[in-house]
Residue, then its C-alpha position, 0 to 999 in steps of 0.5 A: m191561955k199560952n197553951l191555947l195560942n200555940e203554933k199548932n192551934m194558930e195554924i188551925i185557926l188561920d186555916y178557917v179564916s175566909d181570907g188568904i194569908q201568906i208570910i214571907d221571910k226577909k229574903g222573899r221565901i214563903v214560910y206560911c200559907n193558909r188553906t184559903a190562900a192555897i185555894l185562892d192561888d191554886i197552889n199546893r202548900e207543900d210545894v210552895i213552902g220554902k220557895h221564893v215568892f217569884h218562883i211561885y208567882p213568876s209574873l210578879k216583880e219587886h215593884t209590882s209585888t205588894l209583899f216585896r214593896v212592904l219589905e222595902v218600905g217597912v210600912p203597911i199598905y192596904n187594899v191594893e189590887q194585884t193581878f198576877t199569874n201563878y207558876k201553873g199559868k193561872k191568872i188571879t186578881t186579889i185585893n191585898s193588905t200587907l204588913p211588915i213583920k219586925v223583930n227587934g225593930r228590924i224587918a224580918g218578913a211580911i204578912e199579906i191578907s188577900r181577897n180573891i176578886t178574879d171573877v168580880k174583875a172579869l165580870s166588871e170588865k165584861v160589863i164595861d166593854l158591853q156598856s161601852k159598845i151599847y152606850g157608844d153606839r146609842n150616842k152615835v145614833n141618838i137612840k134612847n136607852d131601852e132599859v131606862r123604862f120608868s117615867f113619872d106615871d110609874i110612880i104610884g100614889n096620891s099621898k101628899e108626900i108623893l105628889k110633892i116629890k113628883s112635882i119637885a122632880a119634874k121641875a128638876a128634870m129640866t136642869s142639869s144640877p146634881i140631885l141627891v135622892c135619900g130613901d130606905t131600901g125598897t122605896g123606889k130610888e132608881l125608879l124616881v131617878q129614871a123618871i127624872h132622866n126620861a123627863g129631862l133634856r138628856r132623855n135621848n142620851s145615855f143613862v148609866a147606873q152603878n151601885c157604889a157598894a157592889l165593887p171593891s174600891n180599886l175596881l170601882e175607881g177604874i170603872l168610874f174613871g176608866t183605865v189606860k194600858g199599863s196603869f196596873t197589871d193587866a190593865g187595858d184601855r177602857p173608858g169609865l162610866f163618866e165617859l160612857a155617860n157623856g151627854g147623859t146621866l150617871f146614877l151613883d147608888e149608895i154613894n155613902s158606901m164609896p171609899i172616902q179616898l175615891q169620893s175626893k176624886l169624884l168631887r174633883v170631876l164634879q167641880d172641873g167637869r174633867v176626868r182622868r183615866l187611871g194611869d193617864i196624864k191627860t184629862t177628858k172633858v165630860d158633860v154628865r149629870v150626876i144623880a146620887a142616892t143614899n140609903i141613910q140620911p146624908q147628915e148621918a152619913v157625914e157625921k159617921g164619916y161615910l160621906r165627905k162633907d164637901l162632896y155632900y155639899r156639892i151633890n145636894t143642890l137638890t135633895i129628895d127624900l123618899p118616904d117609907l111605905k109605912d109613912r104613906k099607907e094611904d097609897i097602899p090600895l093604889l099600889t096593891e091594885h097596880f101590882i095585881k094588874k102587873y102580875n095578872k099580865v106576867l103570870y096570866r092570872n085574873v085576880k080581882g083584888i084582896s080580901g078585907e082581912v088582907a086589906s086590914i093587914f096591909q094597912s096595919y103592917d109596917w112594911p120594913g121592905n117598903i114597896r119592894e116587899l109589898e110587890h113581892v108579897i103580891e107576886g108570891a100570892m099570885n104564883i099560888i092563888d087558885g081563885p080571884i081574891i088574895t086571901i090570908d092563906y096566900l100570904p107569906k109566913n111573917l104576915i100570917k104570924f102578924y095576923e095571928k097575933v092580932s087575931t088572938d088579941a081580937v078573939s080574947e076580947k071578942l073584937p072585930l079585926k079592924v077594931a083590934l088593929e086600931k086598939l093595938e096601934k092606940k096602945m103602942i102610941k100610948d106606950a111611946l108617949k109614956r116612955t118619952d114623957n109625952n114628948i111628941s117628937q121623941a115619941a114619933l122617933f121611937l115609933e119611927i113615924p113622922r111627927q105629923t102622922l103621930q099628931y094625926k093619930m093622937k087626934k084620931y084616938e083622942l090621946 
């Protein structure tokens, strides 16, 4: 084992690490730089080894260099944004985690692990500047957001669950209380949120959406709350999304992916109605309706430490749960018809519908990608279709394999496809009940369907 972890082998291993790694000694000289760090900082390793870190990165100072800060304080720092210019004049932004290296209890140097976010930062700043201009101009002249295009009419379905959700959401649209929308990927969370905004009192003001999982913590904080010049290296005066959404709605998707320390700042804004830009000493009053969304159940997010309990209690004034498509299969025919009409217009087709076999497959398949997956299946079929009816030949491979498995069972027993599908469903329910000693609630969890749905199917199959 000792031979395996010799210095040469460790260097080879570190060269294949996806993050940049640099080590300096206690005098600030670079003693190691892996391949990723060299590429990230656009430097030649042979040119920098033995050189002082400020010689290679002249824009950094002792108080702005994360490596030097760790040398001074002797404790690790994590996930700190740093913008610098290397000796070639190239500007780079990284997220750094830096740790001290101690020998016999004394600081001997520091090691830094870096992730390049230069392009992400530049793009986010361009988006913020564009949003500032767009939303600022629109708020001045009271123009409705063109990109907020969905209304309650776009929520397709007549199932009991969907009708109830539309009724609750329509009432909630007329208030300014926070809303928490829960649902798996592809269930239509943003569609519902846009519909609420468009039906409410804020419909003529800004609708601003931000996915909390899309950006590193440091960038997300600046984007939400804004920055002032000098708050960190290369920072400028920029409004945050709260200011841009003033008078309107701010949609925070996947809020359970927001870093915990940032959630506490969000909670303060929700409670006080005031926002402070990064690096600023004054606060600004904002009037923003916040609608948040999670892709897991909020109670689970709280239990696992993804979501602060106090923030959850603040934003769940009203919680709307969007069901998976497999739990509202009675809506599949309406959704199918809707998407066929949509792509007839987009792709200049004249598709009339789907075959009976495809209809049976649609009703039996579990749709792990939910409504989005159904839409993509129909769009894909209509890109290659030759006739007026979508048949099995135009379905993607995963659905064809599902059909083949069911068909094989049907052929072996000489059963019609619909009967074979029902037989398969009945068998799965019986197996689940057997596994759970006939505990309906546990069987429903095992099958990943609502308890009421399982009871309905048990009655249907006389189980």
